[in-house]
N, C-alpha and C positions, 0 to 999 in steps of 0.2 A: 463508665468511661466511654467517650465518643469513639466510634470506630471510623477510620478514614478509608478503609478498604471498600471499594465499590462506589466511592464518591467520584464525581467528575473533577476534572482539572480546575474548572471554574470554581467549584465549591471549595476545593482544597486551598487554592490560592487565596480566595477571599478570607477563609478561616485563618490562614497564616498571617496575612496582612493585618487582620483585626486582632491578632494575638490570642485567638481562640484555640490555636494549635501551634506547635513549634515544628519547623522543618525536620528536626531529628525524630520526633515521635511519629510523624507521618511516614518518613522513610523507613524507620525501624519496623513499623507495622507491616509495610509492604515487603521488606526483606524477610520477615518471618513467614509471610504467606508464600513467598518464592521458595523458601527452604522446605516448606511443608508440601507444596503441590507440584513444583516444576519437575520433579522426578518422573511424574506420570505424563507430563505434557511436552517437555523438551523445548521450551521456548528459548532458553538462554544458552549461549556458548560459554559465557563467563559472567559471574556475578561479582560486582565490586563492593562487597559488603562493608569492609572497614573504610575504604576510600569514600564510599557514598555517605556513611555516617559522618565522617570528617567534613565532607563538603556540605552536608546539611547543617552542621554546626556553623560553618562559615556563612552560609546564606542567612541563618538566623541572626548573625551578628552584623549584617550589612546595614549601613546607614540609610540606604534607599529601600528598605524592605517594603515599606508601605506603597511603593510605586511599581513593584515587580509584577508583571502580568502572570508569571508562572511561579510565584513565590512558594518554595518548598515542594513543588510538584515532582514526584518521582517519574522519570522517563526511562524508556529502554531505547537503545540505538542499534540499528541494523549493522551487522558486522561486515559492512563494506564502506563504512564511514569512520574516519579516524577519531579516536578518543585518546587524548593525551595520556601517556603512561601505560596504555594497553596495546597489545599486538592487534594487528589488522589481518585476520586470516581469510576472510571472504569464503568461508566454507571449505577450505582446501588444505591438503598437506603440503602443497607446493609453495605456499606463501611464507613470508618471513615471520619468525617468532619475536622479532625485535619490537619493543614498545614504540608507539608513535610519539614523535616529539611535540606535536601540536594537535589541537582539535580541528576537525573539519569545520568550515565556516558555519554550517547549519548547527553543529553541536555547540559551537561557541555562542551562537545567538540564543540557543535554548538556555545555556548556562547564564548568559548575561541577563536573561529574563527571570532568573531565579530557580530554574529547574535543576534537579539533581539526577545525574546519570547513574542508575543502579546496575546496569550491565549491558553487554552486547548480545544481540540475539542471533539465533541460528539462521543460516541461509544455505541453499544448495550451492554446490561448487561454482564459484565465479558468478553466482546469481543468475544462472542460465535457465533453470527449469521451473515448472509450475508446481513442483512438490519440494518441500524442504526436508532433505535427508542427506546424509553424507558422513564424513569421518567424525563429525562432532555430534552426531545423533539424529533423531527423527523428531520433527515438530508436528504435534498432533492437534487436531481441531478440538478445543475444550468442550464443544457441544456434542461431539461424537468422536471419541478418541480412537475409534477404528479407522477413521479417515484422516488423510493428510490435512494439515492447516493450509496447504497451498504454498505458492512461492511467487517470487523469491523472498518477499518480506514475511515469510511464514512464521518465523520465530517472534517477530514484532507483533503480528496479528494475534498469535496465540497468547502472548503475554497480556495484551489488553483484554481479550475476550475472557480470560481466566481471572481478571482483576488482579493480576500480579503487579500491574502498573495501570494508572488511569489513561495514559496516552503513550504513544511510541512514534519513533521516527523510522521511516522506510523510504524506498524509492521504487520507481516504476519504469521499466524499459520496454516491456511488451504486455504489461498488465500486472506487474509485480507488487503493486499496492492493491489494486482493485480485486485481483483474484483471491488473495488470502482474506481481504476484508469481506468479500462476498461469502466465502466459506464460513467465516467466523462471526458473522453478524455485526460487522463494524461499519463505521462511516469513514470514507477516505476521499481525498481529491488528488488527482494528478494534475498539477497546475500546467498551464501552457508555458511555452519556452520563455525564459527570461524573468519570470516572477520570483522564483526561488533559485539561489545559486545551485548549480549541479555539481560538477567536479567529481563525477562518479567513475571509478575505474580509470582506464587509459584514454578516454575520449567521449564519455557520455553516450556511447553507442551511436555516434554520428548525430548527436543532438536529440536522440529519442528518449533518453533517460531523464527523469525529474525526481527530485526529493519532495516528500510530502508527509502529512500526518496520518496516523491511525488513531481513532477515537471511538467512543460509544455514543456520542451525540454530535449533532451538527454544530452546536455552540462551541464545544471543545475543538472540533475540526477547524472552525473559523478562527478561533483564538490561536491555535498552533500555527495555522497557515500565515496569519498576520505576523507572528514572531519570526517565522522562517523567512518571510518576505521583508523583514526589517522595517515594519511600519504598518499602518492601517491599510486595509484593502481598499481599492477604489470603490466608490459608490455604484450601486446597480444602475444600469441605464434602461432597465425594463420599465415600461409604462403599461399599466393595466394587465390584462390577461396575456400570458405568453402563448405563442404558437408552438405547440408541441407535436412532433411527429412520433408515432409509435411504430416500431419495427420489430417483428418477431423473427425475421429471417436471419440466418447466420451469414455474416460477411464472407466466411470461408465456404466455398461451394462443397456440398456433400455432407456437411455436419448437421445432424438432427438436433433439435432443441427439445428437451424433455418437458413434460406437462407442468411440473411445478414452476419452472422458470417462465414458461409462457403465461401461466396463471398469475405469477407475480407482476409481470409487466402489464397485464390486463387490469389487475387490481389497482396498480399505481395510476394507470391511465384513467380509470373510473374516478378515483379520488381527485385527480387534478381537474377533470372535467366538471365535477360538482363544485370545485373551488373557483370556477369561472375561467379556466384556461381553454383555449381553442385546441382541442385534441383531435388529431386525425391519424388514421392508419396510412403510413407512407414508408417505403423502403428507400434508403439511400442507393444511389447507382454504383454499388460496389463493383469494380471491374473483376472479371474472371481471373485476372492475373494477381489478385490481391494475396492469395495464399503463397504464391512463389515470391512476391515482393517481400512479404513478412519473413519468410524463411531465409531469404538471401540476406536481409539486413540483420536479422537475429543472429545468424551464424557468423556474419562478418564482424559484428560487434564483439563476439566471443573470441574470434581470432586475434583481434587487437589486444584484448585483455590477457590472453594466454601467451602472447608473443615472447615475453621474457621469462616465462616459467619453465621449469624442467618438466617435459612431457611425461617422464617416467613416474612423476609424483601425482599426475592428474588421473582421474578415473577415465575409463574407456569412453563413456558417453561424452565427456567433455572433450577428450582428444579428437573424437570423430567430428563433433560439432565445430571445433576450431579449424580442423583440417578442411572441412567443406567450406567454411566461411572465408578461408584464405582466397578461394577462387572468386569471391564476390566483393572483397574488401575495396578494390579499386572503384567499382561502380557504386558501392555504398557511399564512399567518400564524396563522389560527385553529386549524389542525392537526386538524380533526375527522376527516378521512379517515385520518390516521395513527393517531389514537386508536382509531378503529373497527377498523383492521387489527390493532392490538395486542389488542383485545377478541376478535376472531375467532380469533387464533392462540394466545392464552393457554391454552385448555384442552388443546391439543396438547402444550404444554410442561409440563403437569401430568402427562401420561401418559409423556412421554419427557424424559430429561435433556439429550440432545444430538441434533441433527439433522445427518446426514451427507448431502451432495449432491455432484455434480460441481461443480468451481469455475467452469467455463465450459461452454458448449455446443459449442464448436468452437475451432480454433486462431485466433489473432488475424489481422486483415486484413493485407494486404500493407503493407510499409513504403513509404509513398507520401505525396504532399502532399494528404492528405484535407482540409486547411483550404481548398484551392482548389476543392473539390467542393461540390455542393449540400447543403442542410440535410437533405432527406429521405433522400438517399443515405447520409449519415453516420448518421442515426437508424436506418435499416434495418440497416446494417452493425453498429452497436453492439448493437442489440437481438438480432440473430441470434447473436451469440457470447457475450454476457454477461447472460443473463436471471436468473441465480441470485443476484446480489449485491444488487439494489435493495431487496428486502423488509426487509433487516436494517438499512438506513439509515432506512427509513420507520418501523420500530419502535424504532430506537435501541438494539438488542440486540447483544451482542458476536458477532463472527464471525471465523474464521480461514481462511487458505488455506495448504495444505502440499503439497509435491510428492508425487505417487504415480503411478507408471507413466510411459509416454512416448508421444509421437506417432509416426506412421510416419517422420517426418523425423529422429527421434532427439531432438527437443526435449522438454522435460519436459511431463508432464500433471499435473493437480492435483485435489484435492478441497477442499471447504469444510466446516468444522465450525461449527455455530451453537449458542449456548446462551442461557439465560434471563438477565435482568439480574443482574449480579454473578458470572457464571460464567466470567470470564476465566481464573482459575487452573485450573478444571476443563478448559477447552479446551486450555490449554497442557500440562497433564498428559497428556491423551489424545493430543495431537500428539506429545509426547515418546515415548509408547509406540509409536506408529506409526513414528517415526524410528528407534527402537532395533531394531524388528522388521523394518522395510523401509527401511534407510538409502538416501539418494539421493546422486547426484553433486552436489557443493555449488556448483561454479562451471563456467562454460562453457569449453571449450578455446579457446585464442587463435584469433581469426579468421584 
């Protein structure tokens, strides 16, 4: 009997469309794997076993099955996006247990394309921090279960890396797709503003948050992004070799970048140079105020999301984060600091088409109850390992994470690709070149 666990979404959908597999058997096999392995990984907050099987049957009976791009593909959804009939907890004891009446628009698009939602994945409370842990458990990196999967889309990333699902839906407000993807050896893209509907929390963190895919291949990432964007992606405008700037310097002053992540960026740069791209070492002109701007907007976004919740039911780190953010909410709404950052960085992207950086500065923190620790300790841990992602939420420009190299533990390492507004297709094309020339292990071995 053919096993569909570990196959890509493209492979599964083709098999279902061609009647070589049924949606029910594909979903059932993944549900069995979740039941066997997720107790050690903590990817899911809730698994929709019976509902998913019923939905798989419904997909198999659809008259348009042969036209569905995600026919029968099991997907996981981050627990800050509504799934009809399921509660939306956002990693918190302060949120409502009432079931959602409707799907979030991105979930609806996945279902319309033939995907089956098997469950909602764990997040840190209100999706604030770069480790996924809280009242619903700890999400661990399947490659090294002593380490956090990252955050805030940590449960979604862990689910894909452990082959519990082939693809998942997450979102990114300060790196919340790219951080866990980098930890877990996945491909992701944070699209630029307007490509995919946001509708995240109470205000998309002032336009900084975007929904996007988590996958094991560039092909699956491209497919899922096209579905989320409700159509085909625009063609690439690139002609010939791309002008690629390579920067190893942390955008946040004072953060050191570890040797494996520097090596990963150098390795990717070498591959792209041999492929005919114009690769140069160049650092963007990050302002010294970038760390403060990131912190102000990050905390302000949380203050809005926490505004109508009972603070007594929030963890201490979240309460402190929101309280600090209330001081900055007004200026964050105006967006002047974000606009100034775009103005400062614009000339750099006139000279270069793509920016290549390490995805992280070091491996993720230990898998531990960080939600029980103090606010400052969390902030320092987050900043020390993920300084490269926030600038591109502040600018609202597209950015990717893809696996390159490995850590001493054997877990994957990763690089980040950044482009100008509208450069999503160019980023995906460049990532596909890297994948073809330096393929990676797609999923972690069973724990």
